C-alpha positions in Angstrom: -3.2 8.6 10.7 -3.4 6.1 7.8 -1.0 4.3 5.4 -1.6 4.3 1.6 0.4 2.6 -1.1 0.7 5.4 -3.7 2.2 3.1 -6.4 -0.7 0.6 -6.3 -3.4 3.1 -5.2 -4.3 0.9 -2.3 -4.7 1.1 1.4 -2.4 -0.7 3.8 -4.1 0.6 7.0 -7.0 3.0 7.6 -5.9 3.7 11.2 -2.2 3.8 12.2 -1.0 4.2 15.8 2.5 5.8 16.1 5.1 4.3 18.5 7.9 6.9 18.5 9.5 6.4 21.9 12.0 3.7 22.8 9.5 2.2 25.2 6.6 2.3 22.8 8.7 0.7 20.0 9.8 -2.0 22.4 6.3 -2.8 23.5 4.8 -2.6 20.0 1.9 -5.0 19.9 2.9 -7.1 22.9 0.2 -7.7 25.3 -2.6 -7.1 22.8 -4.9 -10.1 22.1 -5.0 -9.4 18.4 -4.7 -6.8 15.6 -7.9 -5.5 14.0 -8.3 -5.4 10.2 -7.5 -2.0 8.9 -5.2 -1.2 11.8 -1.4 -0.7 11.7 1.3 0.2 14.2 4.1 2.5 12.9 7.4 1.9 14.7 9.4 5.0 13.7 13.2 5.1 13.5 13.8 1.4 13.5 15.2 -1.2 11.1 14.2 -4.3 13.1 11.5 -5.8 15.2 11.0 -8.7 17.6 8.2 -11.1 18.1 8.8 -12.0 21.8 5.7 -12.3 23.9 3.4 -11.8 20.8 0.1 -13.7 20.7 -0.5 -13.5 16.9 1.3 -13.3 13.6 1.7 -10.0 11.7 2.7 -8.6 8.3 5.6 -6.1 8.5 6.6 -3.5 6.0 10.0 -1.8 6.4 10.2 1.7 5.0 13.0 4.1 4.0 13.3 7.7 5.2 10.8 10.0 3.6 11.7 11.7 0.3 11.2 15.4 -0.4 7.4 14.8 -0.8 7.1 12.8 2.4 6.7 9.5 0.7 8.6 6.4 1.9 9.9 3.6 -0.3 9.2 0.0 0.7 12.6 -1.6 1.4 11.3 -5.1 2.6 8.1 -7.0 3.4 7.7 -9.8 5.8 4.5 -11.8 5.6 2.8 -13.7 8.4 5.7 -13.3 10.9 5.0 -15.9 13.6 4.8 -15.0 17.3 7.7 -16.1 19.4 10.2 -16.3 16.5 12.4 -13.9 18.3 14.2 -11.2 16.3 13.2 -10.5 12.7 16.4 -9.8 10.6 17.4 -6.2 10.4 16.6 -4.3 7.1 19.5 -2.2 6.0 18.5 1.5 5.5 15.0 1.1 7.0 13.8 4.1 9.1 10.6 2.4 10.4 8.4 -0.5 10.3 4.6 -0.7 9.7 3.1 -3.7 11.6 -0.1 -4.9 10.0 -2.6 -7.8 10.2 -1.6 -10.9 8.2 -2.8 -10.5 4.7 -2.5 -6.7 4.5 0.6 -6.8 2.3 -1.1 -9.2 -0.2 -4.4 -7.4 -0.1 -2.7 -4.0 -1.0 -0.4 -5.6 -3.6 2.6 -4.0 -1.8 6.1 -4.9 -3.0 9.6 -3.7 -2.6 10.1 -0.3 -4.2 6.5 0.9 -3.8 5.9 4.4 -2.4 3.9 4.7 0.8 2.3 7.8 2.4 1.8 7.9 6.1 -0.7 10.6 6.9 
């Protein structure tokens, strides 16, 4: 699976792993030494993330529920979220979070309101 910004015609992540169980969402990227360029982790059905036990910073993109075409609007972006900062503030209306390497948001030009396709 990948993540593409349809509004900007850019790529957020070439490879996206899906975390769709409670345990997988809780674990997220914890325990991993780093996040590779081009990789993303999709945390489905969540409006918040934590950075406990993380070893590296990440970019986070919070997305709305899919529209009739399966596209998701960007509700919020968080750049370079530092490890060990605890809970990241909840994003009202979010139905998932895409965790990415630092710089992915800026490289793709992603802003609030853009449409994203996960496929």
